[in-house]
N, C-alpha and C positions, 0 to 999 in steps of 0.2 A: 460337465464342462470340462474341456481338456484343459491341460496345465497351461497352453500357449494363449488362451483366452481369458485365464485369469489375472486380476491386477496383481502386480507384484507388492510385496507386504511395504516396502519403502514409499509406494505412492500414497497410502493411506496415512502414513507416519507424516509425509511432506505436507500433506493437506491439513490434517490435524494442528501440526505446529503453524502453519500459516493462519489457520483459523483462530488458534488461541491468540497469535501475536496480533492480528487484524482486531480482534475483539479489545484487547488490552489497548491498544493504540487509539482505536476509534473512542472507547471510553475516556482515555486521559484527554483527547482532543475535545471532548464534549463537556467534560467537568472541569479541566482546567485549560481553557484555549489560549490564554495569554501565556501561561507558563510553557505549553508546549511550542508556542511561536517563538519565545526568547530561546528555548532548548535548542531550537534549528537556527537561532541567529537572524531571523527576519527582522528588519529595521527599515523604516520605522513601523512600530507595531499598530496595527489597524485600530480605529477608534470603535468599530463594531465588530467584535470578535464572532457574530453570529455565522458568518459565511464559513469560519473555519470550524465551528461547530456542526454544520451542515455536512461538511466534508468528513468530519469524524463519524457522523451518522452513517455515512455512506461506506465508509472504511468498515464499521462495524457490521453493517450487513454483507459486504464481502467476506468478513469473517465468519459469520453465520453460514454463508454458502460453502464456503471451504470446509467447516465441520460436517455439513450435510453430504458433501461430496466424499469425505475421508471415509466414510461407511461404504460406498461402493464408487470407486473413481471410475470404472468404465461406463456404469449406468449414468453418472452424473456428470459426463463429460462437458456438456454445455456450460454448467457453473463455471468448471476449471478454464474453459475457453473464453468466458466473459471476462474472468480474472485476469487472465493473461493478455487480452486485448486491452482491458483498463490499464493495467501496469505499463503496458508497452506505450500507450498513448500519453500517459502522465509522465514518462521518462522524457519524452520529446519536449516537454517544458523546460526541463534541466539542461538538455543536451544542445538544442538549437542557440539559446542565446550565448554559449561558451565563446564563441569568436569575438563578440562584442564585449564580453566581460560584465553581461548583465544579467547573472544568474539570479533567480527570485531570493535565493538564501545567500546570505553573505559567505557563510562558511563553504559552499560549494564553489562559488565563484573564486575565492581566495586559493582554494587548493589547487586549482588548475593554472593559477597565472604563473607566467615565467618570467615577468620582469619585475 
C-alpha cells in the first residue's frame, strides 16, 4: 500500500482518545445519572433518570466503535461517519435554542447571554 493510502498516525490516536472518553463518560452516566446531570447544571432534575442512563449506554457504544475504528481508520470509516453525524445532530439541540435562551443546560444558556 502506498503511503498516500495509509492512515496517518494521528487518526488512530484521535479515535482512541475519543473511544476512551466516550466509554468513561457513558459509564459515568449509567452508574451516576443524577450526579452527571447535576454536573451539567440540568435543573430541574428528572424524577426518572433511566433515559439519561440509556443515553449513557449509547455514548458507551460510540466509544466502543471509536476504539474499533482506531485500529484501522480507513477500513472502519463508516463508524467514524456515524459518530460524526450523531455528534452534529446532538449539537443542534444546544445551538438552536440559543436565540430564545432556552438551552437544555443552565450553564450553556448562561454562558451565551449578553443581557
